[in-house]
A tleap script that builds the chain and sets N, CA, C and O, in Angstrom:
source leaprc.protein.ff14SB
mol = sequence {
  NMET ARG MET GLU ASN SER GLY PHE ALA ALA
  ILE GLU ARG THR VAL LEU LYS ARG LEU ASN
  GLN THR LEU ARG PRO GLU LEU VAL ALA ARG
  ILE ALA GLU LYS ILE VAL PHE PHE GLN LEU
  SER PHE ASP VAL GLN ARG GLN ILE TYR GLU
  ALA MET ILE GLU LYS GLU ARG ASN ARG LEU
  GLU ARG LEU ALA LEU CYS ASN GLY HIE ALA
  ARG ASN SER ARG LYS THR HIE PRO PRO GLY
  PHE SER PRO ASN PHE ARG LEU ARG LYS ALA
  ILE TYR CYS ASN CVAL
}
set mol.1.N position { 139.247 141.668 138.700 }
set mol.1.CA position { 139.837 140.709 137.789 }
set mol.1.C position { 140.605 139.666 138.589 }
set mol.1.O position { 141.501 140.019 139.356 }
set mol.2.N position { 140.276 138.408 138.429 }
set mol.2.CA position { 140.958 137.324 139.117 }
set mol.2.C position { 142.235 136.980 138.369 }
set mol.2.O position { 142.194 136.597 137.200 }
set mol.3.N position { 143.363 137.118 139.041 }
set mol.3.CA position { 144.654 136.892 138.393 }
set mol.3.C position { 144.880 135.420 138.054 }
set mol.3.O position { 145.557 135.120 137.071 }
set mol.4.N position { 144.325 134.486 138.849 }
set mol.4.CA position { 144.563 133.070 138.609 }
set mol.4.C position { 143.983 132.623 137.273 }
set mol.4.O position { 144.530 131.722 136.637 }
set mol.5.N position { 142.887 133.235 136.838 }
set mol.5.CA position { 142.206 132.821 135.618 }
set mol.5.C position { 142.758 133.499 134.372 }
set mol.5.O position { 142.365 133.137 133.263 }
set mol.6.N position { 143.643 134.459 134.515 }
set mol.6.CA position { 144.173 135.202 133.385 }
set mol.6.C position { 145.418 134.528 132.843 }
set mol.6.O position { 146.085 133.762 133.538 }
set mol.7.N position { 145.717 134.827 131.593 }
set mol.7.CA position { 146.960 134.359 131.024 }
set mol.7.C position { 148.118 135.146 131.601 }
set mol.7.O position { 147.929 136.230 132.153 }
set mol.8.N position { 149.327 134.594 131.471 }
set mol.8.CA position { 150.479 135.252 132.060 }
set mol.8.C position { 150.713 136.628 131.456 }
set mol.8.O position { 151.117 137.547 132.169 }
set mol.9.N position { 150.470 136.793 130.160 }
set mol.9.CA position { 150.683 138.095 129.517 }
set mol.9.C position { 149.774 139.160 130.129 }
set mol.9.O position { 150.195 140.300 130.323 }
set mol.10.N position { 148.538 138.790 130.429 }
set mol.10.CA position { 147.602 139.735 131.044 }
set mol.10.C position { 148.052 140.087 132.471 }
set mol.10.O position { 147.958 141.237 132.900 }
set mol.11.N position { 148.534 139.088 133.180 }
set mol.11.CA position { 149.031 139.328 134.538 }
set mol.11.C position { 150.232 140.263 134.487 }
set mol.11.O position { 150.341 141.193 135.286 }
set mol.12.N position { 151.129 140.009 133.544 }
set mol.12.CA position { 152.323 140.844 133.415 }
set mol.12.C position { 151.948 142.292 133.085 }
set mol.12.O position { 152.515 143.226 133.653 }
set mol.13.N position { 151.000 142.476 132.173 }
set mol.13.CA position { 150.556 143.832 131.830 }
set mol.13.C position { 149.975 144.534 133.050 }
set mol.13.O position { 150.266 145.706 133.289 }
set mol.14.N position { 149.160 143.831 133.819 }
set mol.14.CA position { 148.535 144.418 135.004 }
set mol.14.C position { 149.581 144.820 136.038 }
set mol.14.O position { 149.513 145.911 136.604 }
set mol.15.N position { 150.546 143.941 136.283 }
set mol.15.CA position { 151.582 144.226 137.278 }
set mol.15.C position { 152.431 145.418 136.838 }
set mol.15.O position { 152.717 146.300 137.648 }
set mol.16.N position { 152.834 145.457 135.580 }
set mol.16.CA position { 153.656 146.565 135.097 }
set mol.16.C position { 152.871 147.878 135.079 }
set mol.16.O position { 153.436 148.946 135.312 }
set mol.17.N position { 151.563 147.794 134.801 }
set mol.17.CA position { 150.730 148.993 134.849 }
set mol.17.C position { 150.675 149.539 136.272 }
set mol.17.O position { 150.784 150.746 136.487 }
set mol.18.N position { 150.506 148.638 137.244 }
set mol.18.CA position { 150.489 149.061 138.657 }
set mol.18.C position { 151.837 149.623 139.077 }
set mol.18.O position { 151.905 150.574 139.855 }
set mol.19.N position { 152.914 149.032 138.558 }
set mol.19.CA position { 154.245 149.540 138.858 }
set mol.19.C position { 154.378 150.979 138.385 }
set mol.19.O position { 154.875 151.834 139.118 }
set mol.20.N position { 153.934 151.247 137.162 }
set mol.20.CA position { 154.016 152.606 136.613 }
set mol.20.C position { 153.114 153.583 137.360 }
set mol.20.O position { 153.427 154.771 137.435 }
set mol.21.N position { 151.999 153.103 137.913 }
set mol.21.CA position { 151.103 153.966 138.679 }
set mol.21.C position { 151.665 154.255 140.073 }
set mol.21.O position { 151.423 155.321 140.641 }
set mol.22.N position { 152.414 153.297 140.614 }
set mol.22.CA position { 152.888 153.416 141.992 }
set mol.22.C position { 154.186 154.208 142.102 }
set mol.22.O position { 154.323 155.074 142.965 }
set mol.23.N position { 155.139 153.903 141.220 }
set mol.23.CA position { 156.444 154.543 141.301 }
set mol.23.C position { 156.537 155.729 140.352 }
set mol.23.O position { 155.796 155.821 139.373 }
set mol.24.N position { 157.440 156.616 140.654 }
set mol.24.CA position { 157.652 157.781 139.783 }
set mol.24.C position { 158.261 157.330 138.458 }
set mol.24.O position { 159.049 156.385 138.436 }
set mol.25.N position { 157.909 157.991 137.354 }
set mol.25.CA position { 158.428 157.584 136.041 }
set mol.25.C position { 159.953 157.617 135.957 }
set mol.25.O position { 160.548 156.808 135.245 }
set mol.26.N position { 160.597 158.549 136.681 }
set mol.26.CA position { 162.056 158.630 136.654 }
set mol.26.C position { 162.678 157.357 137.223 }
set mol.26.O position { 163.689 156.870 136.716 }
set mol.27.N position { 162.073 156.829 138.270 }
set mol.27.CA position { 162.598 155.613 138.880 }
set mol.27.C position { 162.342 154.406 137.986 }
set mol.27.O position { 163.228 153.573 137.797 }
set mol.28.N position { 161.144 154.309 137.438 }
set mol.28.CA position { 160.801 153.182 136.567 }
set mol.28.C position { 161.720 153.173 135.348 }
set mol.28.O position { 162.119 152.103 134.888 }
set mol.29.N position { 162.058 154.336 134.822 }
set mol.29.CA position { 162.921 154.416 133.645 }
set mol.29.C position { 164.336 153.943 133.951 }
set mol.29.O position { 165.039 153.494 133.046 }
set mol.30.N position { 164.771 154.033 135.209 }
set mol.30.CA position { 166.119 153.594 135.582 }
set mol.30.C position { 166.219 152.080 135.731 }
set mol.30.O position { 167.322 151.535 135.742 }
set mol.31.N position { 165.100 151.404 135.842 }
set mol.31.CA position { 165.115 149.950 135.998 }
set mol.31.C position { 165.255 149.334 134.610 }
set mol.31.O position { 164.372 149.483 133.766 }
set mol.32.N position { 166.368 148.642 134.379 }
set mol.32.CA position { 166.676 148.119 133.051 }
set mol.32.C position { 165.734 146.979 132.659 }
set mol.32.O position { 165.207 146.963 131.546 }
set mol.33.N position { 165.524 146.030 133.566 }
set mol.33.CA position { 164.663 144.891 133.264 }
set mol.33.C position { 163.600 144.755 134.344 }
set mol.33.O position { 163.888 144.847 135.537 }
set mol.34.N position { 162.404 144.540 133.915 }
set mol.34.CA position { 161.301 144.330 134.846 }
set mol.34.C position { 160.808 142.901 134.641 }
set mol.34.O position { 160.344 142.545 133.558 }
set mol.35.N position { 160.913 142.093 135.682 }
set mol.35.CA position { 160.553 140.685 135.602 }
set mol.35.C position { 159.376 140.429 136.520 }
set mol.35.O position { 159.379 140.862 137.672 }
set mol.36.N position { 158.383 139.740 136.026 }
set mol.36.CA position { 157.200 139.387 136.812 }
set mol.36.C position { 157.267 137.895 137.101 }
set mol.36.O position { 157.438 137.085 136.191 }
set mol.37.N position { 157.132 137.537 138.378 }
set mol.37.CA position { 157.186 136.148 138.801 }
set mol.37.C position { 155.799 135.670 139.200 }
set mol.37.O position { 154.949 136.461 139.609 }
set mol.38.N position { 155.584 134.374 139.076 }
set mol.38.CA position { 154.374 133.770 139.627 }
set mol.38.C position { 154.501 133.744 141.139 }
set mol.38.O position { 155.609 133.663 141.669 }
set mol.39.N position { 153.380 133.812 141.834 }
set mol.39.CA position { 153.399 133.739 143.288 }
set mol.39.C position { 153.802 132.330 143.711 }
set mol.39.O position { 153.361 131.347 143.115 }
set mol.40.N position { 154.643 132.235 144.744 }
set mol.40.CA position { 155.071 130.942 145.246 }
set mol.40.C position { 153.929 130.265 145.986 }
set mol.40.O position { 153.122 130.923 146.643 }
set mol.41.N position { 153.869 128.949 145.874 }
set mol.41.CA position { 152.839 128.203 146.603 }
set mol.41.C position { 153.174 128.219 148.096 }
set mol.41.O position { 154.298 128.528 148.493 }
set mol.42.N position { 152.181 127.880 148.905 }
set mol.42.CA position { 152.360 127.890 150.355 }
set mol.42.C position { 153.450 126.902 150.759 }
set mol.42.O position { 154.252 127.202 151.643 }
set mol.43.N position { 153.492 125.720 150.122 }
set mol.43.CA position { 154.496 124.713 150.462 }
set mol.43.C position { 155.910 125.214 150.184 }
set mol.43.O position { 156.821 124.976 150.978 }
set mol.44.N position { 156.095 125.897 149.076 }
set mol.44.CA position { 157.414 126.436 148.740 }
set mol.44.C position { 157.792 127.535 149.724 }
set mol.44.O position { 158.936 127.591 150.173 }
set mol.45.N position { 156.845 128.412 150.068 }
set mol.45.CA position { 157.112 129.461 151.050 }
set mol.45.C position { 157.521 128.840 152.384 }
set mol.45.O position { 158.439 129.322 153.048 }
set mol.46.N position { 156.836 127.774 152.766 }
set mol.46.CA position { 157.129 127.093 154.029 }
set mol.46.C position { 158.541 126.500 154.012 }
set mol.46.O position { 159.270 126.610 154.998 }
set mol.47.N position { 158.929 125.876 152.899 }
set mol.47.CA position { 160.276 125.317 152.790 }
set mol.47.C position { 161.329 126.417 152.917 }
set mol.47.O position { 162.364 126.226 153.556 }
set mol.48.N position { 161.060 127.557 152.310 }
set mol.48.CA position { 162.017 128.669 152.363 }
set mol.48.C position { 162.169 129.177 153.791 }
set mol.48.O position { 163.291 129.346 154.269 }
set mol.49.N position { 161.049 129.425 154.484 }
set mol.49.CA position { 161.197 129.988 155.826 }
set mol.49.C position { 161.729 128.964 156.812 }
set mol.49.O position { 162.402 129.340 157.772 }
set mol.50.N position { 161.444 127.655 156.604 }
set mol.50.CA position { 162.036 126.636 157.481 }
set mol.50.C position { 163.547 126.584 157.297 }
set mol.50.O position { 164.284 126.429 158.272 }
set mol.51.N position { 164.016 126.712 156.061 }
set mol.51.CA position { 165.460 126.736 155.801 }
set mol.51.C position { 166.095 127.970 156.430 }
set mol.51.O position { 167.192 127.889 156.983 }
set mol.52.N position { 165.415 129.113 156.351 }
set mol.52.CA position { 165.943 130.344 156.944 }
set mol.52.C position { 166.003 130.238 158.465 }
set mol.52.O position { 166.973 130.681 159.080 }
set mol.53.N position { 164.977 129.657 159.070 }
set mol.53.CA position { 164.947 129.495 160.531 }
set mol.53.C position { 166.055 128.544 160.967 }
set mol.53.O position { 166.731 128.797 161.964 }
set mol.54.N position { 166.247 127.451 160.227 }
set mol.54.CA position { 167.302 126.494 160.563 }
set mol.54.C position { 168.684 127.146 160.459 }
set mol.54.O position { 169.548 126.917 161.305 }
set mol.55.N position { 168.885 127.949 159.427 }
set mol.55.CA position { 170.159 128.651 159.264 }
set mol.55.C position { 170.402 129.601 160.430 }
set mol.55.O position { 171.516 129.667 160.950 }
set mol.56.N position { 169.376 130.335 160.845 }
set mol.56.CA position { 169.504 131.272 161.968 }
set mol.56.C position { 169.737 130.512 163.274 }
set mol.56.O position { 170.543 130.942 164.100 }
set mol.57.N position { 169.044 129.392 163.469 }
set mol.57.CA position { 169.225 128.578 164.674 }
set mol.57.C position { 170.667 128.085 164.766 }
set mol.57.O position { 171.276 128.131 165.834 }
set mol.58.N position { 171.213 127.611 163.638 }
set mol.58.CA position { 172.608 127.150 163.633 }
set mol.58.C position { 173.567 128.295 163.951 }
set mol.58.O position { 174.530 128.109 164.696 }
set mol.59.N position { 173.307 129.481 163.389 }
set mol.59.CA position { 174.161 130.637 163.658 }
set mol.59.C position { 174.133 130.997 165.142 }
set mol.59.O position { 175.173 131.276 165.739 }
set mol.60.N position { 172.932 130.991 165.736 }
set mol.60.CA position { 172.816 131.331 167.154 }
set mol.60.C position { 173.475 130.281 168.040 }
set mol.60.O position { 174.068 130.622 169.063 }
set mol.61.N position { 173.379 129.013 167.661 }
set mol.61.CA position { 174.038 127.965 168.442 }
set mol.61.C position { 175.549 128.128 168.373 }
set mol.61.O position { 176.229 127.986 169.389 }
set mol.62.N position { 176.093 128.429 167.179 }
set mol.62.CA position { 177.530 128.658 167.047 }
set mol.62.C position { 177.959 129.855 167.890 }
set mol.62.O position { 179.002 129.820 168.543 }
set mol.63.N position { 177.162 130.896 167.873 }
set mol.63.CA position { 177.471 132.098 168.636 }
set mol.63.C position { 177.454 131.796 170.135 }
set mol.63.O position { 178.337 132.237 170.870 }
set mol.64.N position { 176.460 131.055 170.581 }
set mol.64.CA position { 176.357 130.720 172.006 }
set mol.64.C position { 177.519 129.833 172.429 }
set mol.64.O position { 178.077 130.035 173.508 }
set mol.65.N position { 177.897 128.859 171.610 }
set mol.65.CA position { 179.016 127.986 171.952 }
set mol.65.C position { 180.323 128.766 171.963 }
set mol.65.O position { 181.194 128.514 172.795 }
set mol.66.N position { 180.456 129.696 171.054 }
set mol.66.CA position { 181.671 130.508 170.969 }
set mol.66.C position { 181.811 131.394 172.204 }
set mol.66.O position { 182.923 131.617 172.683 }
set mol.67.N position { 180.713 131.892 172.711 }
set mol.67.CA position { 180.742 132.766 173.881 }
set mol.67.C position { 180.762 131.993 175.190 }
set mol.67.O position { 180.721 132.594 176.264 }
set mol.68.N position { 180.824 130.654 175.112 }
set mol.68.CA position { 180.949 129.854 176.318 }
set mol.68.C position { 179.637 129.461 176.956 }
set mol.68.O position { 179.646 128.888 178.045 }
set mol.69.N position { 178.513 129.743 176.330 }
set mol.69.CA position { 177.224 129.361 176.895 }
set mol.69.C position { 176.819 128.007 176.331 }
set mol.69.O position { 176.772 127.832 175.114 }
set mol.70.N position { 176.532 127.062 177.193 }
set mol.70.CA position { 175.973 125.797 176.730 }
set mol.70.C position { 174.495 126.014 176.473 }
set mol.70.O position { 173.893 126.944 177.009 }
set mol.71.N position { 173.914 125.156 175.653 }
set mol.71.CA position { 172.515 125.362 175.262 }
set mol.71.C position { 171.581 125.342 176.465 }
set mol.71.O position { 170.742 126.233 176.602 }
set mol.72.N position { 171.706 124.351 177.335 }
set mol.72.CA position { 170.832 124.264 178.505 }
set mol.72.C position { 171.637 124.508 179.779 }
set mol.72.O position { 171.495 123.793 180.771 }
set mol.73.N position { 172.460 125.502 179.729 }
set mol.73.CA position { 173.327 125.800 180.861 }
set mol.73.C position { 172.507 126.293 182.052 }
set mol.73.O position { 171.532 127.029 181.899 }
set mol.74.N position { 172.934 125.860 183.254 }
set mol.74.CA position { 172.265 126.295 184.474 }
set mol.74.C position { 173.088 127.352 185.209 }
set mol.74.O position { 172.788 127.680 186.356 }
set mol.75.N position { 174.112 127.881 184.565 }
set mol.75.CA position { 174.928 128.906 185.207 }
set mol.75.C position { 174.086 130.158 185.428 }
set mol.75.O position { 173.227 130.505 184.618 }
set mol.76.N position { 174.357 130.823 186.544 }
set mol.76.CA position { 173.610 132.041 186.822 }
set mol.76.C position { 174.261 133.256 186.181 }
set mol.76.O position { 173.589 134.258 185.938 }
set mol.77.N position { 175.575 133.181 185.899 }
set mol.77.CA position { 176.285 134.301 185.307 }
set mol.77.C position { 176.985 133.844 184.033 }
set mol.77.O position { 177.480 132.719 183.970 }
set mol.78.N position { 177.032 134.693 183.031 }
set mol.78.CA position { 177.759 134.329 181.813 }
set mol.78.C position { 179.261 134.274 182.084 }
set mol.78.O position { 179.731 134.858 183.060 }
set mol.79.N position { 180.025 133.578 181.229 }
set mol.79.CA position { 181.469 133.505 181.452 }
set mol.79.C position { 182.098 134.894 181.427 }
set mol.79.O position { 181.741 135.739 180.605 }
set mol.80.N position { 183.028 135.111 182.330 }
set mol.80.CA position { 183.694 136.400 182.408 }
set mol.80.C position { 182.982 137.402 183.294 }
set mol.80.O position { 183.503 138.490 183.536 }
set mol.81.N position { 181.798 137.055 183.782 }
set mol.81.CA position { 181.025 137.966 184.620 }
set mol.81.C position { 181.600 137.970 186.029 }
set mol.81.O position { 181.880 136.911 186.591 }
set mol.82.N position { 181.774 139.135 186.589 }
set mol.82.CA position { 182.262 139.263 187.957 }
set mol.82.C position { 181.126 139.785 188.823 }
set mol.82.O position { 180.694 140.924 188.645 }
set mol.83.N position { 180.626 138.967 189.771 }
set mol.83.CA position { 179.533 139.433 190.627 }
set mol.83.C position { 179.938 140.626 191.487 }
set mol.83.O position { 179.095 141.441 191.861 }
set mol.84.N position { 181.239 140.728 191.801 }
set mol.84.CA position { 181.701 141.850 192.625 }
set mol.84.C position { 181.624 143.170 191.871 }
set mol.84.O position { 181.250 144.194 192.444 }
set mol.85.N position { 181.978 143.151 190.584 }
set mol.85.CA position { 182.024 144.385 189.809 }
set mol.85.C position { 180.824 144.558 188.882 }
set mol.85.O position { 180.668 145.614 188.269 }
set mol.86.N position { 179.979 143.539 188.772 }
set mol.86.CA position { 178.780 143.574 187.926 }
set mol.86.C position { 179.109 143.893 186.465 }
set mol.86.O position { 178.389 144.646 185.809 }
set mol.87.N position { 180.180 143.325 185.974 }
set mol.87.CA position { 180.517 143.505 184.571 }
set mol.87.C position { 181.165 142.231 184.068 }
set mol.87.O position { 181.511 141.345 184.848 }
set mol.88.N position { 181.320 142.150 182.789 }
set mol.88.CA position { 181.997 140.997 182.239 }
set mol.88.C position { 182.970 141.437 181.168 }
set mol.88.O position { 182.817 142.490 180.549 }
set mol.89.N position { 183.961 140.614 180.969 }
set mol.89.CA position { 184.972 140.896 179.975 }
set mol.89.C position { 184.380 140.708 178.582 }
set mol.89.O position { 183.474 139.899 178.383 }
set mol.90.N position { 184.899 141.457 177.635 }
set mol.90.CA position { 184.463 141.292 176.246 }
set mol.90.C position { 185.004 139.982 175.713 }
set mol.90.O position { 186.179 139.669 175.907 }
set mol.91.N position { 184.168 139.221 175.051 }
set mol.91.CA position { 184.564 137.942 174.467 }
set mol.91.C position { 184.399 138.085 172.954 }
set mol.91.O position { 183.302 138.358 172.467 }
set mol.92.N position { 185.473 137.902 172.230 }
set mol.92.CA position { 185.429 138.042 170.784 }
set mol.92.C position { 185.490 136.675 170.136 }
set mol.92.O position { 186.210 135.787 170.592 }
set mol.93.N position { 184.744 136.520 169.092 }
set mol.93.CA position { 184.685 135.237 168.400 }
set mol.93.C position { 184.386 135.489 166.940 }
set mol.93.O position { 183.579 136.359 166.615 }
set mol.94.N position { 185.015 134.750 166.064 }
set mol.94.CA position { 184.713 134.842 164.634 }
set mol.94.C position { 183.614 133.852 164.300 }
set mol.94.O position { 183.856 132.646 164.257 }
set mol.95.N position { 182.430 134.343 164.068 }
set mol.95.CA position { 181.294 133.471 163.740 }
set mol.95.C position { 180.918 133.681 162.299 }
set mol.95.O position { 179.985 133.048 161.806 }
savepdb mol mol.pdb
quit
């Protein structure tokens, strides 16, 4: 059965039937509302993951700047690293 050609009610029935076949009845009974969504288009999925990647990139840049690492730093050792003792001090930052 091709889901694209079916009405939404038929799609919803099929999805809920599969849900009942897949999960135990005790678990399904605990779910108060069951909502069926249309599949997102490729463009919408792309916008979502690009936003997520940008958010993660910004978080990592903030973390790197907080820890004293420049983005294209040529330093051989991170800040606080002691070549004599081969360790570095803990650096705490609220990110």
